[in-house]
NUVO-952739 format. One line per field, with one value per residue (C-alpha): x, y, z. Coordinates in pm, 1 decimal, padded with zeros to 6 digits. Layout:
px <- (X:...)
py <- (Y:...)
pz <- (Z:...)
***
This chain:
px <- (12876.4:12523.1:12334.4:12033.2:11866.9:12066.9:12404.9:12278.6:12180.7:12505.6:12715.2:12521.6:12595.3:12957.3:13213.4:13420.1:13679.8:13563.0:13616.0:13378.6:13140.9:13088.8:12933.1:12740.4:12611.5:12489.2:12308.7:12137.7:12015.2:11871.9:11710.8:11572.6:11433.7:11265.1:11460.0:11555.7:11419.3:11597.9:11633.4:11801.3:12020.3:12143.1:12201.4:12418.4:12625.0:12633.4:12915.0:13060.5:13323.4:13365.5:13672.1:13716.6:14004.4:14141.4:14179.1:13990.6:14059.8:14075.1:14140.5:14468.0:14572.6:14487.1:14495.0:14589.1:14524.8:14776.7:14709.0:14837.5:14605.0:14866.3:14823.0:15032.9:14961.3:14973.3:14897.7:14532.5:14419.2:14068.7:13981.5:13897.6:14244.5:14403.6:14753.3:14760.5:14968.4:15097.4:15282.2:15641.3:15614.3:15342.3:15415.4:15469.3:15772.4:16020.0:15976.5:15605.8:15680.7:15948.0:15690.6:15465.1:15763.0:15832.3:15467.4:15435.7:15765.9:15688.5:15356.2:15542.3:15772.3:15510.5:15219.2:15378.8:15519.3:15745.6:16055.2:15956.4:15616.4:15795.8:16031.3:15729.0:15561.4:15875.1:15877.4:15506.3:15574.5:15858.7:15661.2:15358.9:15553.7:15769.1:15461.3:15385.0:15728.2:15930.8:16297.8:16504.7:16714.5:16405.6:16356.7:16739.4:16725.0:16414.2:16558.5:16884.2:16684.4:16481.4:16794.6:16986.2:16905.8:16764.6:16977.6:16761.3:16778.9:16880.2:16623.3:16739.3:16546.7:16451.2:16545.0:16402.3:16663.3:16572.5:16200.4:15986.6:15800.3:15526.3:15431.8:15399.7:15195.8:15312.1:15206.7:15454.6:15648.4:15947.3:16270.9:16125.6:15934.4:16235.5:16454.6:16194.7:16144.5:16529.6:16516.5:16226.4:16410.8:16710.8:16469.3:16312.0:15998.9:15869.1:15730.9:15475.0:15398.5:15063.8:14958.4:14779.3:14672.2:14477.5:14211.3:13955.2:14034.2:14020.1:13705.5:13502.1:13303.5:13006.9:12949.7:12904.1:13180.0:13143.4:13135.6:13479.6:13308.2:13123.7:13448.0:13565.1:13889.5:14119.2:14437.0:14374.0:14545.8:14410.9:14635.4:14670.1:14580.7:14866.9:15168.3:15292.1:15223.1:14965.9:14789.9:14786.8:14534.0:14375.4:14013.1:13803.8:13488.9:13353.8:13598.7:13330.3:13243.3:13594.1:13649.9:13339.3:13478.5:13823.9:13636.6:13399.7:13683.5:13880.5:13599.6:13492.4:13841.3:13856.7:13532.3:13641.8:13963.2:13866.1:14134.9:14507.6:14486.8:14244.1:14474.2:14775.0:14562.8:14431.5:14807.4:14897.9:14601.5:14625.0:14332.0:14224.3:14341.7:14679.3:14489.4:14326.7:14676.7:14809.5:14514.5:14568.6:14945.6:15006.1:14656.9:14623.9:14333.0:14280.0:14182.9:13901.3:13791.2:14126.8:14104.6:14158.7:14184.5:14553.9:14475.0:14237.1:14309.7:14073.5:14341.2:14407.8:14774.5:14850.3:14658.4:14878.2:15188.2:15043.2:14974.3:15332.0:15477.5:15263.5:15359.2:15746.6:15686.6:15507.0:15804.3:15660.0:15329.6:15109.0:15091.6:15224.8:15393.8:15481.7:15159.4:15051.5:15336.2:15702.4:15852.7:16218.6:16447.0:16576.4:16299.9:16375.5:16593.1:16335.9:16049.1:16250.4:16357.3:15975.3:15992.8:15996.2:15745.2:15565.9:15541.7:15202.0:15294.3:15630.8:15485.9:15219.7:15477.3:15717.7:15426.7:15290.5:15651.7:15714.5:15378.2:15434.8:15786.1:15684.5:15367.2:15595.5:15845.8:15567.2:15429.7:15770.1:15811.6)
py <- (-03111.9:-03015.8:-03340.7:-03302.7:-03074.9:-03227.9:-03157.4:-02817.7:-02739.6:-02879.6:-02652.3:-02368.4:-02378.3:-02511.0:-02248.7:-02313.4:-02061.8:-01754.6:-01870.5:-02155.4:-01972.6:-01683.4:-01864.0:-02113.2:-01802.4:-01630.5:-01923.7:-02013.7:-01671.9:-01668.8:-01986.2:-01861.0:-01536.6:-01772.5:-01597.2:-01912.2:-02276.7:-02563.5:-02716.3:-02399.0:-02408.8:-02748.0:-02664.7:-02364.2:-02538.0:-02892.7:-02891.8:-03240.8:-03339.5:-03720.7:-03883.4:-04065.5:-04331.6:-04227.3:-03864.4:-03552.6:-03202.7:-02881.5:-02560.2:-02635.8:-02911.7:-03273.7:-03477.9:-03864.0:-04108.4:-04402.1:-04762.1:-04705.6:-04404.5:-04130.9:-03856.3:-03695.0:-03374.2:-03312.8:-03034.3:-03035.7:-02940.9:-02958.4:-03194.4:-02878.7:-02722.8:-02615.7:-02563.5:-02220.8:-01955.2:-01619.5:-01668.6:-01581.4:-01397.4:-01188.8:-00816.2:-00798.2:-00711.3:-01009.2:-00996.4:-01081.7:-01382.9:-01504.0:-01453.9:-01705.0:-01964.8:-01860.5:-01904.2:-02248.4:-02375.8:-02206.1:-02384.1:-02713.5:-02649.5:-02556.3:-02792.3:-03124.3:-03330.4:-03588.5:-03552.8:-03795.9:-03603.7:-03267.4:-03401.7:-03522.0:-03191.0:-02991.5:-03198.3:-03120.5:-02754.4:-02738.3:-02921.3:-02715.1:-02381.2:-02509.9:-02514.0:-02171.6:-02064.8:-02037.9:-02113.4:-02337.2:-02035.1:-01883.2:-02190.4:-02188.5:-01814.9:-01844.2:-02153.7:-01977.6:-01676.3:-01915.7:-02088.3:-01761.3:-01694.5:-01357.0:-01118.7:-00956.4:-00594.1:-00384.8:-00163.4:00184.9:00494.5:00645.1:01011.4:01241.5:01131.4:00770.2:00801.2:00703.2:00973.0:00748.4:00499.9:00571.4:00344.5:00342.9:00153.9:-00117.7:-00062.9:-00293.3:-00103.9:00213.3:00142.3:-00026.5:00289.4:00512.5:00298.2:00299.4:00680.7:00720.9:00470.7:00697.9:00975.1:00732.3:00703.5:00347.1:00246.4:-00027.6:-00132.8:-00245.1:-00349.3:-00081.7:-00285.7:-00596.4:-00812.0:-00660.1:-00296.1:-00406.4:-00626.2:-00516.8:-00186.8:-00195.1:00189.5:00367.3:00578.8:00942.1:01207.9:01377.3:01718.3:01673.3:01574.1:01816.1:01880.5:01802.5:01902.2:01948.8:02028.7:02222.7:02203.2:02434.1:02312.2:02504.1:02441.3:02198.9:02426.4:02327.0:02501.1:02321.8:02433.5:02306.8:02366.1:02256.1:02311.5:02095.9:02069.4:02140.0:02463.6:02573.6:02466.7:02672.8:02970.8:02950.0:02903.3:03188.8:03442.7:03332.9:03342.0:03688.6:03827.5:03705.8:03866.1:04198.0:04214.7:04340.2:04597.4:04628.3:04905.5:04677.6:04396.0:04592.9:04719.6:04368.4:04244.6:04499.3:04411.5:04135.5:03872.1:03644.9:03330.2:03263.7:03080.1:03390.3:03575.5:03285.8:03316.5:03697.4:03701.5:03421.4:03414.1:03036.5:02799.8:02615.5:02246.0:02245.4:01883.4:01757.0:01894.0:01627.2:01566.2:01481.6:01384.5:01426.6:01542.0:01644.8:01824.6:02185.3:02175.5:01854.8:01958.1:02254.3:02042.5:01808.2:02101.0:02228.1:01878.4:01853.8:02202.4:02111.9:01785.0:01930.3:02150.4:02399.7:02551.3:02843.1:02911.8:03255.0:03094.7:02749.3:02705.2:02791.1:02579.9:02685.5:02341.1:02300.0:02193.5:01897.0:01673.3:01766.2:01482.7:01245.6:01364.7:01334.6:00959.0:00859.1:00739.4:00395.3:00119.0:00197.7:00567.7:00599.2:00375.1:00543.3:00888.5:00788.0:00650.3:00961.4:01209.2:01050.0:01024.0:01386.8:01500.4:01260.2:01404.8:01767.4:01725.9:01548.6:01838.0:02082.0:01882.7:01902.6:02264.2)
pz <- (10895.2:10998.1:10899.5:11152.9:11407.6:11692.1:11543.2:11452.5:11793.2:11937.0:11710.0:11772.6:12142.1:12118.1:12182.9:11867.4:11726.3:11573.7:11217.6:11261.2:11484.4:11242.4:10946.9:11184.8:11379.6:11065.9:10917.4:11246.2:11310.2:10959.9:11019.3:11376.7:11205.5:10946.3:10664.3:10497.0:10538.6:10696.6:10351.5:10226.8:10530.7:10447.8:10099.2:10184.9:10446.0:10312.6:10006.5:10022.6:09778.2:09716.3:09627.4:09299.5:09242.8:09595.3:09447.3:09545.4:09409.0:09593.0:09409.2:09217.1:09448.3:09399.2:09717.6:09664.6:09931.0:09953.3:10057.4:10397.7:10462.4:10414.2:10146.3:09881.4:09699.9:09321.2:09087.8:08964.4:08625.1:08499.7:08214.6:08010.6:08082.7:07755.7:07863.2:07690.4:07863.0:07757.2:07408.2:07418.1:07092.1:07215.5:07261.0:07636.4:07847.8:07911.2:08296.7:08254.7:08021.5:08277.2:08535.2:08398.3:08416.5:08762.7:08870.1:08744.0:08897.3:09223.2:09234.1:09170.7:09460.6:09696.8:09639.8:09536.1:09813.3:09657.9:09449.9:09186.4:09122.2:09123.2:08840.3:08624.1:08674.9:08565.3:08246.4:08194.0:08245.3:07991.8:07738.7:07771.6:07770.8:07478.0:07290.1:07367.8:07216.9:07533.5:07464.1:07709.4:07833.6:07976.9:08208.9:08298.0:08385.7:08609.5:08788.1:08857.7:08992.2:09226.6:09327.2:09422.2:09801.8:09846.7:10069.1:10333.1:10298.5:10593.1:10719.5:10614.8:10696.3:10360.9:10302.9:10053.5:09797.8:09814.4:09860.7:09587.7:09407.4:09290.6:09012.5:08638.5:08403.9:08048.8:07753.6:07632.7:07320.0:07268.4:07303.6:07411.0:07733.2:07894.0:07821.2:07972.6:08279.1:08344.0:08317.7:08563.9:08799.7:08805.9:08955.1:09206.3:08995.9:08953.1:08617.3:08523.7:08148.3:08010.5:07666.0:07483.5:07178.0:07281.4:07109.5:07345.4:07238.1:06861.6:06871.3:07161.3:07096.2:07338.7:07268.9:06940.2:06798.5:06933.3:06658.0:06677.8:06634.2:06966.3:07155.1:07415.7:07584.7:07297.7:07113.0:06733.8:06413.6:06100.0:05800.6:05498.6:05151.7:04975.1:05204.9:05470.6:05753.2:06033.2:06298.0:06641.9:06905.3:07223.8:07360.6:07638.1:07440.6:07149.3:06866.6:06598.7:06773.0:06788.5:06432.4:06325.5:06494.9:06312.7:05982.0:06040.6:06128.5:05813.2:05577.1:05723.4:05680.8:05308.6:05219.9:05357.0:05147.0:04813.9:04723.5:04752.7:05010.1:05212.6:05191.6:05325.6:05621.7:05700.7:05703.1:05962.9:06177.9:06439.7:06416.7:06696.3:06515.7:06369.9:06093.6:05967.5:05962.3:05753.4:05505.1:05477.3:05454.4:05193.5:05038.2:05108.6:05147.5:05464.8:05438.9:05681.1:05597.9:05706.8:06044.3:06312.6:06679.3:06799.8:07149.0:07438.8:07789.4:08070.1:08269.7:08142.2:08241.6:08090.5:07793.8:07747.8:07760.8:07496.2:07274.7:07315.9:07233.1:06917.8:06808.0:06862.7:06689.1:06384.4:06285.3:06070.8:06211.5:06148.7:06528.2:06658.4:06936.8:07076.2:07277.8:07626.0:07791.1:07759.0:07671.7:07723.8:07422.8:07628.1:07468.3:07111.2:07034.1:07208.9:07005.1:06671.9:06756.7:06771.5:06413.9:06238.2:06206.6:06527.5:06496.9:06673.4:06951.7:07014.6:07005.1:07261.3:07488.1:07464.1:07500.5:07822.9:07969.8:07901.2:08043.6:08355.8:08427.3:08374.6:08616.3:08852.5:08853.7:08899.4:09203.4:09356.8:09315.3)
***
Protein backbone atom coordinates (compact mmCIF):
# COMPACT_ATOMS: atom_id res chain seq x y z
CA UNK A 1 0.00 0.00 0.00
CA UNK A 2 1.23 3.49 -0.81
CA UNK A 3 -0.10 5.34 2.22
CA UNK A 4 2.32 8.27 2.32
CA UNK A 5 5.19 9.93 0.52
CA UNK A 6 7.83 7.96 2.40
CA UNK A 7 6.35 4.60 1.40
CA UNK A 8 5.99 5.82 -2.14
CA UNK A 9 9.67 6.79 -2.34
CA UNK A 10 10.73 3.49 -0.79
CA UNK A 11 8.72 1.44 -3.26
CA UNK A 12 9.90 3.61 -6.12
CA UNK A 13 13.52 2.79 -5.40
CA UNK A 14 12.96 -0.78 -4.27
CA UNK A 15 14.12 -3.45 -6.80
CA UNK A 16 10.86 -5.38 -6.66
CA UNK A 17 9.81 -8.02 -9.20
CA UNK A 18 8.70 -6.76 -12.59
CA UNK A 19 5.01 -7.44 -12.02
CA UNK A 20 5.07 -5.11 -9.02
CA UNK A 21 7.57 -2.66 -10.39
CA UNK A 22 5.70 -1.95 -13.60
CA UNK A 23 2.47 -0.40 -12.22
CA UNK A 24 4.38 1.51 -9.55
CA UNK A 25 6.78 2.81 -12.17
CA UNK A 26 3.97 3.94 -14.46
CA UNK A 27 2.07 5.76 -11.72
CA UNK A 28 5.19 7.34 -10.24
CA UNK A 29 6.23 8.61 -13.65
CA UNK A 30 2.80 10.17 -14.14
CA UNK A 31 3.12 11.89 -10.77
CA UNK A 32 6.63 13.14 -11.52
CA UNK A 33 5.47 14.56 -14.84
CA UNK A 34 2.51 16.18 -13.08
CA UNK A 35 0.08 14.31 -15.32
CA UNK A 36 -1.92 13.23 -12.28
CA UNK A 37 -2.16 14.63 -8.75
CA UNK A 38 -1.10 12.87 -5.56
CA UNK A 39 -4.76 12.42 -4.59
CA UNK A 40 -5.52 10.84 -7.96
CA UNK A 41 -2.48 8.60 -7.53
CA UNK A 42 -3.74 7.31 -4.17
CA UNK A 43 -7.21 6.75 -5.60
CA UNK A 44 -5.79 4.65 -8.42
CA UNK A 45 -3.51 2.54 -6.28
CA UNK A 46 -5.54 2.25 -3.05
CA UNK A 47 -8.40 -0.22 -3.50
CA UNK A 48 -8.70 -1.97 -0.12
CA UNK A 49 -11.43 -4.54 0.56
CA UNK A 50 -12.49 -4.82 4.21
CA UNK A 51 -13.69 -8.16 5.58
CA UNK A 52 -17.19 -8.55 6.94
CA UNK A 53 -18.08 -11.31 9.40
CA UNK A 54 -14.60 -12.73 8.86
CA UNK A 55 -15.34 -13.07 5.14
CA UNK A 56 -13.93 -11.23 2.15
CA UNK A 57 -14.88 -11.87 -1.52
CA UNK A 58 -12.41 -11.99 -4.40
CA UNK A 59 -13.86 -12.61 -7.88
CA UNK A 60 -15.91 -15.83 -7.48
CA UNK A 61 -13.98 -16.91 -4.35
CA UNK A 62 -15.08 -16.23 -0.77
CA UNK A 63 -12.20 -16.20 1.72
CA UNK A 64 -13.31 -17.17 5.23
CA UNK A 65 -11.04 -16.63 8.27
CA UNK A 66 -11.31 -19.20 11.05
CA UNK A 67 -10.87 -18.56 14.76
CA UNK A 68 -7.32 -19.95 14.72
CA UNK A 69 -6.29 -17.54 11.94
CA UNK A 70 -6.30 -20.09 9.09
CA UNK A 71 -8.51 -19.60 6.06
CA UNK A 72 -10.81 -21.69 3.91
CA UNK A 73 -12.27 -20.98 0.50
CA UNK A 74 -15.88 -21.08 -0.68
CA UNK A 75 -17.71 -20.17 -3.90
CA UNK A 76 -18.88 -16.55 -3.81
CA UNK A 77 -22.22 -15.43 -5.21
CA UNK A 78 -23.41 -11.85 -5.14
CA UNK A 79 -26.59 -10.92 -3.35
CA UNK A 80 -28.15 -10.13 -6.74
CA UNK A 81 -27.27 -13.55 -8.21
CA UNK A 82 -30.39 -15.08 -9.82
CA UNK A 83 -29.23 -18.72 -10.20
CA UNK A 84 -30.39 -18.61 -13.82
CA UNK A 85 -28.37 -20.66 -16.30
CA UNK A 86 -28.94 -22.00 -19.80
CA UNK A 87 -32.31 -23.76 -19.69
CA UNK A 88 -32.19 -27.43 -20.63
CA UNK A 89 -35.23 -27.07 -22.92
CA UNK A 90 -33.56 -24.31 -24.96
CA UNK A 91 -32.59 -24.95 -28.59
CA UNK A 92 -28.86 -25.58 -28.03
CA UNK A 93 -26.56 -28.57 -28.62
CA UNK A 94 -26.43 -31.10 -25.79
CA UNK A 95 -22.69 -30.65 -25.21
CA UNK A 96 -23.24 -26.96 -24.43
CA UNK A 97 -25.82 -27.83 -21.75
CA UNK A 98 -23.56 -30.45 -20.24
CA UNK A 99 -20.81 -27.86 -20.32
CA UNK A 100 -22.82 -25.73 -17.86
CA UNK A 101 -22.92 -28.65 -15.40
CA UNK A 102 -19.23 -29.37 -15.92
CA UNK A 103 -18.22 -25.74 -15.36
CA UNK A 104 -20.07 -25.47 -12.04
CA UNK A 105 -18.77 -28.81 -10.75
CA UNK A 106 -15.25 -28.00 -11.87
CA UNK A 107 -15.40 -24.64 -10.08
CA UNK A 108 -16.57 -26.43 -6.93
CA UNK A 109 -13.65 -28.86 -7.04
CA UNK A 110 -10.98 -26.25 -7.70
CA UNK A 111 -12.06 -23.45 -5.35
CA UNK A 112 -13.56 -25.07 -2.25
CA UNK A 113 -10.97 -26.46 0.17
CA UNK A 114 -13.03 -28.65 2.57
CA UNK A 115 -14.96 -31.81 1.65
CA UNK A 116 -18.03 -30.86 3.70
CA UNK A 117 -18.33 -27.53 1.90
CA UNK A 118 -17.93 -29.33 -1.44
CA UNK A 119 -20.89 -31.58 -0.64
CA UNK A 120 -23.05 -28.60 0.28
CA UNK A 121 -22.05 -26.77 -2.91
CA UNK A 122 -22.90 -29.84 -5.02
CA UNK A 123 -26.38 -29.98 -3.44
CA UNK A 124 -26.81 -26.27 -4.26
CA UNK A 125 -25.72 -26.83 -7.87
CA UNK A 126 -28.14 -29.74 -8.37
CA UNK A 127 -31.04 -27.78 -6.88
CA UNK A 128 -30.26 -24.70 -8.99
CA UNK A 129 -29.89 -26.59 -12.28
CA UNK A 130 -32.95 -28.73 -11.55
CA UNK A 131 -34.95 -25.51 -11.46
CA UNK A 132 -33.52 -24.81 -14.94
CA UNK A 133 -34.85 -28.15 -16.22
CA UNK A 134 -31.68 -30.27 -15.99
CA UNK A 135 -32.47 -33.99 -15.43
CA UNK A 136 -30.54 -36.12 -12.94
CA UNK A 137 -28.82 -38.12 -15.69
CA UNK A 138 -27.03 -34.98 -16.91
CA UNK A 139 -25.22 -34.72 -13.54
CA UNK A 140 -24.37 -38.43 -13.57
CA UNK A 141 -23.05 -38.24 -17.11
CA UNK A 142 -20.81 -35.23 -16.38
CA UNK A 143 -19.50 -36.69 -13.11
CA UNK A 144 -18.66 -39.93 -14.90
CA UNK A 145 -16.74 -38.01 -17.56
CA UNK A 146 -14.88 -36.00 -14.91
CA UNK A 147 -13.99 -39.11 -12.89
CA UNK A 148 -12.67 -40.94 -15.94
CA UNK A 149 -8.93 -40.19 -16.22
CA UNK A 150 -7.93 -38.71 -19.52
CA UNK A 151 -5.34 -40.67 -21.42
CA UNK A 152 -2.46 -38.64 -22.68
CA UNK A 153 -2.34 -38.77 -26.43
CA UNK A 154 0.98 -39.73 -27.93
CA UNK A 155 2.54 -37.08 -30.06
CA UNK A 156 1.98 -38.29 -33.60
CA UNK A 157 3.21 -36.31 -36.53
CA UNK A 158 0.20 -35.29 -38.54
CA UNK A 159 0.26 -36.15 -42.21
CA UNK A 160 -1.95 -34.77 -44.94
CA UNK A 161 -4.71 -37.33 -44.22
CA UNK A 162 -5.08 -36.47 -40.51
CA UNK A 163 -4.42 -32.73 -40.71
CA UNK A 164 -7.46 -30.58 -39.98
CA UNK A 165 -8.80 -28.75 -43.00
CA UNK A 166 -10.30 -25.90 -40.99
CA UNK A 167 -13.36 -24.96 -38.97
CA UNK A 168 -16.94 -24.61 -40.17
CA UNK A 169 -19.53 -22.67 -38.14
CA UNK A 170 -23.09 -23.81 -38.86
CA UNK A 171 -26.44 -22.73 -37.35
CA UNK A 172 -27.82 -25.28 -34.91
CA UNK A 173 -30.94 -27.22 -35.91
CA UNK A 174 -31.69 -30.19 -33.69
CA UNK A 175 -31.19 -33.52 -35.44
CA UNK A 176 -29.67 -31.96 -38.57
CA UNK A 177 -26.56 -30.12 -37.39
CA UNK A 178 -25.28 -33.20 -35.50
CA UNK A 179 -25.38 -35.28 -38.69
CA UNK A 180 -23.63 -32.60 -40.70
CA UNK A 181 -20.96 -32.25 -38.00
CA UNK A 182 -20.26 -36.00 -38.11
CA UNK A 183 -20.01 -35.85 -41.88
CA UNK A 184 -17.53 -32.98 -41.72
CA UNK A 185 -15.53 -34.85 -39.08
CA UNK A 186 -15.05 -37.81 -41.42
CA UNK A 187 -13.31 -35.39 -43.79
CA UNK A 188 -11.16 -33.84 -41.00
CA UNK A 189 -13.24 -30.66 -40.93
CA UNK A 190 -14.19 -29.35 -37.49
CA UNK A 191 -17.72 -28.05 -37.03
CA UNK A 192 -18.93 -25.55 -34.44
CA UNK A 193 -22.60 -24.77 -33.85
CA UNK A 194 -24.25 -21.50 -32.93
CA UNK A 195 -27.88 -20.48 -32.39
CA UNK A 196 -29.31 -18.56 -35.33
CA UNK A 197 -32.61 -17.50 -33.73
CA UNK A 198 -32.02 -15.53 -30.54
CA UNK A 199 -33.95 -12.95 -28.56
CA UNK A 200 -31.45 -10.36 -29.70
CA UNK A 201 -32.12 -11.14 -33.36
CA UNK A 202 -35.88 -11.02 -32.85
CA UNK A 203 -36.16 -7.96 -30.61
CA UNK A 204 -33.14 -5.76 -31.28
CA UNK A 205 -33.22 -3.88 -34.59
CA UNK A 206 -30.93 -0.86 -34.27
CA UNK A 207 -31.03 -0.15 -37.99
CA UNK A 208 -33.99 0.41 -40.28
CA UNK A 209 -34.81 -2.42 -42.64
CA UNK A 210 -33.22 -2.04 -46.01
CA UNK A 211 -35.43 -1.90 -49.08
CA UNK A 212 -35.09 -5.30 -50.83
CA UNK A 213 -35.04 -3.56 -54.22
CA UNK A 214 -31.82 -1.76 -53.19
CA UNK A 215 -30.09 -4.93 -51.98
CA UNK A 216 -27.08 -6.11 -53.97
CA UNK A 217 -25.29 -9.46 -54.40
CA UNK A 218 -28.43 -11.62 -54.15
CA UNK A 219 -30.05 -14.79 -55.44
CA UNK A 220 -33.67 -14.10 -56.41
CA UNK A 221 -36.79 -15.76 -57.76
CA UNK A 222 -39.57 -14.49 -60.08
CA UNK A 223 -42.72 -16.67 -60.25
CA UNK A 224 -45.18 -17.14 -63.08
CA UNK A 225 -48.80 -16.19 -62.43
CA UNK A 226 -50.31 -18.89 -64.66
CA UNK A 227 -48.21 -21.92 -63.68
CA UNK A 228 -45.95 -23.26 -60.90
CA UNK A 229 -42.72 -22.51 -62.71
CA UNK A 230 -40.29 -19.96 -61.27
CA UNK A 231 -37.22 -18.21 -62.58
CA UNK A 232 -34.15 -18.26 -60.29
CA UNK A 233 -31.23 -15.94 -60.95
CA UNK A 234 -28.35 -14.10 -59.29
CA UNK A 235 -26.90 -10.63 -59.64
CA UNK A 236 -24.23 -8.45 -58.03
CA UNK A 237 -26.20 -5.30 -58.84
CA UNK A 238 -29.32 -3.95 -57.13
CA UNK A 239 -32.20 -6.41 -57.18
CA UNK A 240 -34.65 -3.71 -58.25
CA UNK A 241 -32.53 -2.75 -61.26
CA UNK A 242 -32.19 -6.36 -62.44
CA UNK A 243 -35.92 -6.90 -61.96
CA UNK A 244 -36.65 -3.81 -64.04
CA UNK A 245 -34.46 -5.16 -66.86
CA UNK A 246 -36.32 -8.49 -66.88
CA UNK A 247 -39.67 -6.72 -66.97
CA UNK A 248 -38.67 -4.23 -69.67
CA UNK A 249 -37.50 -7.00 -72.02
CA UNK A 250 -40.63 -9.11 -71.45
CA UNK A 251 -42.98 -6.13 -71.96
CA UNK A 252 -41.15 -5.08 -75.12
CA UNK A 253 -41.38 -8.58 -76.58
CA UNK A 254 -45.12 -8.79 -75.83
CA UNK A 255 -45.78 -5.42 -77.51
CA UNK A 256 -43.99 -6.48 -80.68
CA UNK A 257 -46.00 -9.72 -81.00
CA UNK A 258 -49.16 -8.70 -82.85
CA UNK A 259 -49.72 -11.30 -85.59
CA UNK A 260 -49.39 -15.05 -85.84
CA UNK A 261 -46.36 -14.70 -88.09
CA UNK A 262 -44.64 -12.39 -85.64
CA UNK A 263 -45.30 -14.82 -82.82
CA UNK A 264 -43.72 -17.71 -84.70
CA UNK A 265 -40.69 -15.58 -85.48
CA UNK A 266 -40.37 -14.47 -81.86
CA UNK A 267 -40.55 -18.06 -80.62
CA UNK A 268 -37.63 -19.06 -82.83
CA UNK A 269 -35.55 -16.08 -81.64
CA UNK A 270 -33.36 -16.31 -78.52
CA UNK A 271 -33.90 -13.59 -75.96
CA UNK A 272 -31.54 -12.41 -73.26
CA UNK A 273 -33.78 -13.62 -70.44
CA UNK A 274 -35.44 -17.01 -70.04
CA UNK A 275 -38.43 -15.17 -68.58
CA UNK A 276 -39.09 -13.55 -71.97
CA UNK A 277 -38.91 -16.95 -73.68
CA UNK A 278 -41.46 -18.31 -71.20
CA UNK A 279 -43.83 -15.39 -71.79
CA UNK A 280 -43.66 -15.74 -75.58
CA UNK A 281 -43.76 -19.55 -75.74
CA UNK A 282 -46.66 -20.11 -73.33
CA UNK A 283 -48.36 -16.71 -73.42
CA UNK A 284 -48.21 -16.51 -69.61
CA UNK A 285 -48.12 -13.52 -67.30
CA UNK A 286 -45.23 -13.05 -64.87
CA UNK A 287 -46.12 -12.18 -61.26
CA UNK A 288 -43.61 -9.35 -60.80
CA UNK A 289 -45.07 -8.32 -57.44
CA UNK A 290 -44.17 -11.69 -55.90
CA UNK A 291 -40.51 -11.53 -56.94
CA UNK A 292 -38.33 -11.98 -53.86
CA UNK A 293 -34.77 -12.43 -52.64
CA UNK A 294 -33.85 -16.02 -51.74
CA UNK A 295 -30.42 -15.30 -50.31
CA UNK A 296 -27.52 -12.89 -50.16
CA UNK A 297 -23.88 -13.75 -50.82
CA UNK A 298 -21.01 -11.35 -51.47
CA UNK A 299 -18.63 -13.95 -52.92
CA UNK A 300 -19.44 -14.51 -56.61
CA UNK A 301 -18.36 -18.17 -56.58
CA UNK A 302 -20.48 -19.01 -53.53
CA UNK A 303 -23.38 -17.02 -54.97
CA UNK A 304 -23.25 -19.22 -58.08
CA UNK A 305 -23.39 -22.34 -55.91
CA UNK A 306 -26.35 -20.96 -53.98
CA UNK A 307 -28.15 -20.20 -57.26
CA UNK A 308 -27.59 -23.78 -58.47
CA UNK A 309 -28.88 -25.14 -55.15
CA UNK A 310 -32.06 -23.03 -55.36
CA UNK A 311 -32.68 -24.09 -58.96
CA UNK A 312 -32.26 -27.77 -58.07
CA UNK A 313 -34.49 -27.42 -55.03
CA UNK A 314 -37.20 -25.55 -56.92
CA UNK A 315 -37.80 -28.48 -59.25
CA UNK A 316 -39.76 -26.83 -62.10
CA UNK A 317 -38.10 -23.62 -63.24
CA UNK A 318 -38.17 -21.31 -66.23
CA UNK A 319 -34.37 -21.36 -66.41
CA UNK A 320 -32.65 -22.59 -69.55
CA UNK A 321 -29.92 -24.31 -67.51
CA UNK A 322 -29.07 -25.22 -63.90
CA UNK A 323 -27.13 -22.05 -63.15
CA UNK A 324 -23.54 -20.98 -63.57
CA UNK A 325 -22.27 -23.76 -61.27
CA UNK A 326 -22.53 -27.41 -62.30
CA UNK A 327 -23.96 -28.88 -59.08
CA UNK A 328 -23.50 -32.63 -58.68
CA UNK A 329 -26.62 -34.78 -58.16
CA UNK A 330 -25.10 -36.28 -54.99
CA UNK A 331 -26.85 -33.54 -53.01
CA UNK A 332 -30.34 -34.24 -54.43
CA UNK A 333 -31.50 -36.46 -51.55
CA UNK A 334 -30.12 -34.03 -48.97
CA UNK A 335 -32.03 -31.13 -50.56
CA UNK A 336 -35.27 -33.11 -50.62
CA UNK A 337 -34.98 -34.04 -46.92
CA UNK A 338 -34.97 -30.37 -45.85
CA UNK A 339 -38.70 -30.47 -45.08
CA UNK A 340 -40.94 -30.58 -42.02
CA UNK A 341 -41.71 -28.09 -39.25
CA UNK A 342 -38.37 -26.29 -39.56
CA UNK A 343 -38.09 -26.04 -43.34
CA UNK A 344 -36.34 -22.66 -43.43
CA UNK A 345 -33.90 -23.58 -40.67
CA UNK A 346 -33.01 -26.93 -42.20
CA UNK A 347 -32.58 -25.44 -45.65
CA UNK A 348 -30.21 -22.82 -44.24
CA UNK A 349 -28.03 -25.50 -42.65
CA UNK A 350 -28.06 -27.70 -45.76
CA UNK A 351 -27.24 -24.83 -48.12
CA UNK A 352 -24.38 -23.55 -45.98
CA UNK A 353 -22.96 -27.07 -45.61
CA UNK A 354 -23.06 -27.71 -49.36
CA UNK A 355 -21.40 -24.39 -50.13
CA UNK A 356 -18.70 -24.96 -47.51
CA UNK A 357 -17.88 -28.46 -48.75
CA UNK A 358 -17.73 -27.36 -52.39
CA UNK A 359 -15.53 -24.36 -51.59
CA UNK A 360 -13.23 -26.59 -49.51
CA UNK A 361 -12.92 -29.04 -52.42
CA UNK A 362 -12.14 -26.17 -54.79
CA UNK A 363 -9.40 -24.88 -52.46
CA UNK A 364 -7.84 -28.35 -52.20
CA UNK A 365 -7.74 -28.63 -55.98
